[in-house]
C-alpha positions in Angstrom: -46.1 73.2 7.0 -46.0 69.4 7.8 -44.4 68.6 4.5 -41.3 70.8 5.2 -40.9 69.0 8.6 -41.0 65.7 6.8 -38.3 66.8 4.4 -36.0 68.0 7.2 -36.4 64.7 9.1 -36.3 62.4 6.1 -33.2 60.2 5.7 -31.8 62.6 3.1 -32.9 65.7 5.0 -30.9 68.4 6.7 -30.7 66.7 10.1 -29.5 63.4 8.6 -26.9 65.3 6.6 -25.7 67.2 9.7 -25.4 63.9 11.6 -23.2 62.5 8.8 -20.9 65.5 8.6 -20.5 65.9 12.3 -19.7 62.1 12.6 -17.2 62.3 9.7 -15.5 65.4 11.1 -15.2 63.7 14.5 -13.5 60.6 13.1 -11.2 62.5 10.8 -10.2 64.9 13.6 -9.2 61.9 15.8 -7.3 60.3 12.9 -5.5 63.5 11.9 -4.5 64.3 15.5 -3.3 60.7 16.0 -1.2 60.7 12.8 0.5 63.9 13.9 1.3 62.6 17.3 -1.0 65.1 19.1 -3.2 62.2 20.4 -2.5 58.6 21.0 -5.0 55.9 20.1 -5.4 54.9 23.7 -6.2 58.4 25.0 -9.7 59.2 26.2 -10.2 62.1 23.8 -9.2 60.0 20.8 -11.5 57.2 21.9 -14.4 59.6 22.6 -14.0 61.2 19.1 -14.0 57.8 17.5 -17.0 56.5 19.5 -19.0 59.7 19.0 -18.3 59.9 15.3 -18.9 56.2 14.6 -22.1 56.4 16.7 -23.4 59.3 14.6 -22.4 57.7 11.3 -24.2 54.5 12.6 -27.4 56.6 13.1 -27.0 58.0 9.6 -26.5 54.5 8.1 -29.6 53.3 9.9 -31.6 56.3 8.6 -30.6 55.6 5.0 -30.8 51.8 5.3 -27.1 51.2 4.5 -26.9 48.0 6.6 -23.3 47.0 5.9 -22.2 50.5 6.8 -24.4 50.4 9.9 -22.8 47.2 11.1 -19.3 48.6 10.5 -20.1 51.7 12.5 -21.8 49.9 15.4 -18.7 47.6 15.7 -16.3 50.6 15.4 -18.2 52.5 18.0 -18.4 49.5 20.3 -14.7 48.9 20.0 -14.0 52.5 21.0 -16.4 52.3 23.9 -14.9 49.1 25.2 -11.4 50.5 24.8 -12.4 53.6 26.8 -14.0 51.5 29.6 -11.0 49.3 29.8 -8.7 52.3 30.0 -10.8 53.8 32.8 -10.9 50.5 34.7 -7.1 50.2 34.5 -6.6 53.8 35.6 -8.9 53.2 38.5 -7.1 50.1 39.5 -3.7 51.9 39.3 -5.1 54.7 41.6 -6.4 52.2 44.1 -3.0 50.4 44.2 -1.1 53.6 44.6 -3.3 54.7 47.5 -2.9 51.3 49.3 
């Protein structure tokens, strides 16, 4: 029983594979929607999809010890999170100025 749990949780196990595929689909969905002018790269949904997908792929890269890919995904995720926070801050400031 314990050996099957080890296989599922191993770097090449089912959970690790699911993390990789969900992350990949998230990033590809953001990219496809952006290239078809459904989303803009500064919209919250786009930034969320990129941060979420990159974060998951970063976890996967860590699990399989792919360090260059891990660094890439951490930076990519960080850039999306910073862009999202900057967007939220500018929206908040615009609302504050409009209500003044």
